[in-house]
C-alpha positions as CSV (number, residue, x, y, z in Angstrom):
1,M,-9.4,-84.6,-56.4
2,L,-7.1,-87.5,-57.1
3,L,-6.4,-88.0,-53.4
4,F,-10.1,-88.3,-52.7
5,S,-10.6,-90.8,-55.5
6,L,-7.7,-92.9,-54.1
7,I,-9.2,-92.8,-50.6
8,N,-12.6,-93.9,-52.0
9,R,-11.1,-96.8,-53.9
10,L,-8.8,-97.8,-51.0
11,T,-11.6,-97.9,-48.5
12,I,-14.1,-99.8,-50.7
13,V,-11.6,-102.4,-52.0
14,A,-9.9,-102.9,-48.7
15,H,-13.2,-103.6,-46.9
16,F,-15.4,-105.3,-49.5
17,D,-12.9,-107.1,-51.7
18,L,-9.9,-107.8,-49.4
19,A,-11.8,-108.0,-46.2
20,L,-9.1,-106.3,-44.2
21,P,-9.7,-105.5,-40.6
22,P,-10.7,-101.9,-39.8
23,S,-7.3,-101.2,-38.2
24,E,-5.6,-101.7,-41.5
25,I,-8.1,-99.7,-43.6
26,S,-7.7,-96.4,-41.7
27,V,-5.8,-93.7,-43.5
28,R,-4.0,-93.0,-40.2
29,A,-2.6,-96.6,-40.1
30,L,-1.7,-96.5,-43.8
31,L,0.2,-93.2,-43.5
32,A,1.9,-93.9,-40.2
33,G,5.6,-93.2,-40.4
34,V,5.3,-91.4,-43.7
35,E,7.8,-88.5,-44.0
36,P,7.1,-85.6,-43.7
37,D,4.6,-86.1,-40.9
38,I,1.1,-85.1,-41.7
39,S,-0.5,-82.6,-39.3
40,N,-3.3,-83.8,-37.0
41,G,-5.7,-81.5,-38.7
42,A,-5.0,-82.8,-42.2
43,M,-5.0,-86.4,-41.0
44,G,-8.3,-85.8,-39.2
45,A,-9.8,-84.3,-42.4
46,L,-8.7,-87.4,-44.3
47,L,-10.3,-89.7,-41.7
48,E,-13.5,-87.7,-41.7
49,Y,-13.6,-88.0,-45.5
50,Q,-12.9,-91.7,-45.3
51,S,-15.8,-92.0,-42.8
52,S,-18.1,-90.2,-45.3
53,V,-17.2,-92.6,-48.0
54,I,-18.7,-95.5,-46.0
55,S,-21.6,-93.6,-44.6
56,G,-23.9,-94.8,-47.4
57,A,-23.2,-98.5,-46.7
58,L,-23.8,-98.5,-43.0
59,G,-26.2,-101.4,-43.4
60,Q,-23.5,-103.7,-44.9
61,P,-21.8,-106.3,-42.7
62,G,-18.7,-104.9,-40.9
63,I,-19.2,-101.3,-42.0
64,A,-20.3,-100.2,-38.5
65,A,-17.1,-101.6,-37.0
66,L,-15.1,-99.8,-39.6
67,A,-17.0,-96.6,-39.0
68,L,-16.3,-96.8,-35.3
69,S,-12.6,-97.5,-35.9
70,L,-12.3,-94.4,-38.2
71,I,-14.1,-92.2,-35.7
72,A,-11.9,-93.4,-32.9
73,D,-8.8,-92.6,-34.9
74,A,-10.1,-89.1,-35.7
75,E,-11.1,-88.5,-32.1
76,A,-7.6,-89.5,-30.9
77,L,-6.1,-86.8,-33.2
78,Y,-8.3,-83.9,-32.0
79,D,-7.3,-82.3,-28.7
80,L,-10.3,-80.9,-26.9
81,K,-8.5,-77.5,-26.4
82,T,-7.1,-77.2,-29.9
83,H,-9.9,-78.6,-32.0
84,P,-13.1,-78.7,-30.0
85,V,-15.5,-78.5,-32.9
86,R,-13.7,-81.2,-34.9
87,R,-13.7,-83.4,-31.8
88,L,-17.4,-82.8,-31.3
89,R,-18.1,-84.0,-34.9
90,C,-16.4,-87.3,-34.0
91,V,-18.3,-88.0,-30.8
């Protein structure tokens, strides 16, 4: 539960208060190089959750670009043969 609260706060503050570009807000970018490596499935689930955090604010400036960036990051993680349903959710 704490992890989800942190992702909520990180996403909202990074976009609305700090005006960071979408590439710096993505959980995938933030956790790059963290040891031990996070599995693609877990990282994708975090990205999908991060996308759901912003879904209620799609009318706000810059949110559409952030949503597309998060979806592209999740899609890049999901191999069509290994995770076809998860990949379909991102398309």
